[in-house]
VOMIGU-433581 format. One record per residue (C-alpha): residue in one letter; x, y, z negated. Coordinates in steps of 0.05 Angstrom, whole numbers, plus 5000, padded with zeros to 4 digits. Layout:
N
AXYZ/...
***
This chain:
277
M107010717452/S104710447385/A108710637323/R112510037295/L113009387332/L109408797301/F112408177270/P119808357260/A121507627263/L120907227329/V122606697380/F119906167424/A123105967488/L128505447485/L129704697487/V135404317457/A139403867502/G140203377444/C138703307370/S145203477336/S145504017281/K149904447325/P145804887373/Q146004617444/G145204997508/G141804787572/R135504897613/N130904447652/E124304487689/G121003867658/R115403767608/L116903247556/A112502637549/G106902767500/D106903527509/P100103817524/A098604057595/L099104797612/C093905087658/D088104627643/S088904737568/L090805467565/V084905617519/P084405997475/A089006517506/V090207227483/E090407847526/D093008317471/G094308247396/A095707697346/L097706987365/V097206387319/G098705667335/G100404997302/A098604797232/G101704707163/D107705077134/S112705437177/A118705007196/R125105107155/A129805107214/T137005317207/A138905347281/L135905467349/G137005037411/G137305207485/W132105487533/N127005087571/V122005357622/G116504897647/R111605077703/D104904807724/G101605177781/G101505917762/C102505767688/E109105747650/R111405467583/I117605737548/T120205327490/L125305387435/A128004797395/L128204827319/L134104467286/K135704297215/G140903857181/D142703267224/G137303357277/A131103697302/L125203787256/Q119203357270/H114103927271/A114304667287/G109404857232/L104705447233/L106805967285/H105406707284/G106607237338/A103307757381/L102407957454/L104408687453/R101508897521/S103509637514/Y110709397511/G109908827560/I112608337507/V110507697473/R113707677404/V114107047361/G116606997290/L122106507272/P123906177206/R128806557163/G135606267147/I137906177219/D145506107223/G146305857295/V143406067362/A145105697426/D142906227475/P141306927447/D138707177514/S136706957583/A134807287649/I129606787673/A128006717747/S120606677736/P114306997765/L111707157695/V117907277653/S123807747666/A128007597604/V128007297534/F131807537473/V133107237404/V133507807354/H135907867282/A131208367250/L133008947204/D129108617148/G133307977153/G128207577192/W128607317263/Y124207377324/E124207237398/D121707727450/I119207477518/H119108057567/L113507987618/A114908097692/Q107408177707/P100808167668/A099607517631/L095407177578/A099006807523/R098106227474/L102605937419/V103605187418/A107204767365/L111004197400/D113803587366/T119203057376/P123503457382/A120504047344/R119704657389/I116105317390/G112305397455/V109205997488/D104405857545/L103206407596/A098106487651/P097207067700/G091907567678/G089908137633/G091208877637/A097409217665/V104109187631/P109609707636/Q116109627674/P121209197636/A124709557580/P131109927599/S137009467586/A144409357597/R149208797576/N149609097506/I142909447494/V135309377503/V131009997489/L123709837473/E121910557459/P121711097483/R120510917556/A121611407612/G116711987614/A113412417561/A115912367490/K116012807427/Y120112967366/P121812657319/L124512207374/V124611487348/I129011007386/R127810257375/G130709637407/Y136309137399/A143709147413/R150008737418/T154809317413/F161809287382/E161209207307/A153709337316/N154710097323/V149310437363/I149311157388/A143511577416/R144712247450/V139912747481/A143013167537/A140013777571/G143314087632/G148913577626/K150813777555/V149513377492/A144613757448/A142513247395/L144912567372/A144012007322/H147911377305/G146710757263/T148010017257/A144209427287/A142408817245/D147208357283/Y151808317342/V155407647334/T150107107325/A144607437366/W141808107385/G141008587327/E134909027317/F136109777308/E132210407296/L134811117303/T131311787296/I133012467327/P128812967287/A129313557336/G132713767399/P131914107467/S125314137503/G123614017576/D127013497621/V132613147584/E136612497587/L137012017529/F143111567527/V142910957481/G148810497473/E156110557452/D162710887472/S167910387492/A173010247437/K178210187492/D177510837531/G171211187504/T167111047567/P159611047551/A156310367558/G148710317553/V142510587585/T140211287604/I132711447601/P129612077631/L124712417583/H120313027581/L119913347512/P115213917491/
***
């Protein structure tokens, strides 16, 4: 895995069901009139690395609309509506993001100042996408992560009337890992199952109670090392977190990341098998 994830500010896949200033939910399969085609125009597409799309200044959106997934043959387009004031902005501006193939993620930066999110996450029934998350970053920014279900190429598209951020996907490129370990309250981007090393850096996003996140390393069924911290959000959207366990047991261990229930102390999160030297 690479060190720090790129572009801690994101998003891309949603469509508003109307043009009010309040975020709206809803999904559909259609492509709006005037939107560019998918498969026959998926050029240039990126296999790994930086994505740039659109033109002009970034949009000054204050809210995000609902999801939309469009399909054309084997290609898919995921869009996210940008809202401001009394309606949708008329252009999406200059878009920045990255296809992070080693994580199996397309990440897109969002305008700062977001105060409303219609759908912070979605498990999409799609050949190319397993899930999408809107995340409030530790630095105060916003981003959206699209988790790939299989290898894909990606392109960013600025869509207008209403203003939307679009991510076009087509099958192709090198292998991607299995989707990140996740539960209803936690997504762990790293480490993934397998070999790891100390200091053990744990990164992801959470929607835990009061944004509290716990990481514990257990060997032989006993907790041997732990860390805790606070995610950037848990009410509006998913909140980014980063924890570090500087040292601990070696060999085959289990890493738990999540929270202990405020009601009865039951652990809620994910458990990842690791091998540490």
